[in-house]
N, C-alpha and C positions, 0 to 999 in steps of 0.2 A: 406707736400702735402696740397694744398688749398682745402676748401670745394667746393662741386659741385655748379654750378650756381643756383640761386634761381629758375629759370624756370625748370631746370632739376629735382630739388627736388620736385617741385609742380607736374610735370608730373609723377614722380615715385609714389607720394602719390595718385594721381588720379588713376593710375594703381592698386595700392594696394586696394583702395576702390572698384574699379570695380571687382577685384578678390574676395574681401570679399563679394560683392553683389551676387556672384554665389556660395558662400559657402566655399571658400578657407580659411581654418583655419590658415594656415601658414601666409598668407597675413594679416589676422586679428591680429595674434600675432605680426607681424612687426609694424602694426599701433599702437597697444598697447604699444610696446617698444618705439615708437617715441613720442606718445602723453600722455602716462600715467602720467609721472612726472609733466609736465606743467598743465595738466587738474586737477590732484589731488591738486596741489598748488592753483589753482583757486577755486576749491571747498572748500578748507579749508578757503580761504579768504572770500568766499561768506557766508558760514554757521557758521564759527567760531568754529568748532568742528571736530576733526580728525575722530572720529568714524562715524559721519554722513557723512562726506566727502568721506570716503571709500565706504560707501553704495551707495551714490549718483554717485560716479565715476563708480561703477559697473553697476548701472542702466543706466547711460549714454552710457557705452560701449555695453550693451545689445541693446540699441536703435540704436547705430551705426551699430552693427551686423545686426539687423533686417531691417534697412533702407538704408543700403549701396547701394543697387540696385537702389534706387530712387535718389541718389546723382547726382546733375547736375553741372558740372564744369563751366558752363556759368554763374552760379549765385554766386558762391563763391569758394574759395580755400578749399582744404580738411580740413586743420587745423581750418580755420574760421568756417566751417560747424560743425566740432566736438565741438568747443567752444560754438557755438550756442546751440547745443543739451545739453551740460553740463549745460549751463546757464539756459536754460528753465527747465531742471530737478531740478536744485537748487531753482529756483524761485517758482516752484510748491510746493516744499518741504517747503520753507519758508512761503508761503501763508497758507499751512495747519497748520504749527507750530504756526502761529499767532493766529489761531482760536481755539487752544487747551488750555483749562484752566490749569493753573499751570505750564506752560512752561516758560523757561527762556526767558527774553526779547531778541530781536535780537540785535547784536552788532551794534553800529553806524559805519558809513563809516570810515575805517582806524583803527577801534578798534578791528577787528577780531583777536582773540587770539587762540593759539593752546591749546587744552584740552588734555594734556598728563597725563592721570591718572597713578597711581602707578602700576596698573595691566598691563600696556603696557610694552613691552620690551624696555628697556632703549635705546638700539641701534636704534630701529625703531623710537622712539620719536625724537632722535637726527637727524636721516635722514629726518624726516618730517620737523623739524625746519630748517635744512639746505636747503631743497627744498623751503620752504616758504621764507627764506632769499634770495635765488636765484631769486625767482619770484619778490619779492619786489625790489631787486637790478636791475633786468632787466626792471621793470616798470620805475624805476628812470632814466634809460638811454634813454627811449623813449622821443622824443621832447615834450615840455609841452602841446602844443595844441593837439597833437595826444594822449598823456597820459590822459588828462582830458576827451576827447571824449571816449577813450577806457575804462577808469574807469567807466564812466557813462553807457556805453554799457554793460560792464561785471558785474558790482556790483550794478546796480539799475534795476528797472523795466521799465525804460524809453524806449520809441520807438525812432527810428532815428529822427522823426519829433520833439519829445519832447526834445531830446538832442540838436538838431539844435536851437530850441527856447531858451533853457537854455544858450547855448553858443553864441547866436545871430549870427549864421552863416547859410548859405544855407545848405539844406539837403544833396546835392551832396558833398559839402566840408566836412561835418561831416562824411559821409560814406567813403570818401577817407581817412580821418584822421584815422578812426577806422581800415580800411583795412591795411593801411600803419603801424599803430601801432601794429597790430597783427603780421604782417610780421617781424617788427623790434624785437618784443618780442620773436617770435619763433627763429629768428636768434641768438639773445643774449643767450637764454636758450640752444639752440643747441651747440653754441660755448663754453658755460661754462660747459656743460656736458662732453666735451672732455678732 
């Protein structure tokens, strides 16, 4: 059986967000089931620490729950909207962490590692590594121009204008690359989860 068309998935996710916006806990659980793994993998990549990533993922989902009613499908797709919430949550955390004395320096781009302490359940640590590997593998399959724009959008503090300037492309082109890259990333992650 082939996966549902992209538009059907997007419409279903818009409906789930609308239902979440009126307090439907089952719809929220379904959103979490769809977005939890890819968003967690992104959080690990952004902050480089699984414990912090778990907390930030929880914070992001609380924001999704609280703000679902304000979601506007004309501005972005549901997954893109959720990624934006997670990204902002992580960036806020990283800014605070920079200003705290005695904290570990932030990992350089591409150097985010998993912090799997011995107190963590071995199976859980393995699942996290597998999720991270899946995310990195999915990113590798995104076309290079989209991947670079997507990485800058997700893993830096650059605005769309700054990304466009960095890549020497029009802002509209960069926004299209990011959007297409997110869709390709979601498709790859969804297919690999089956």
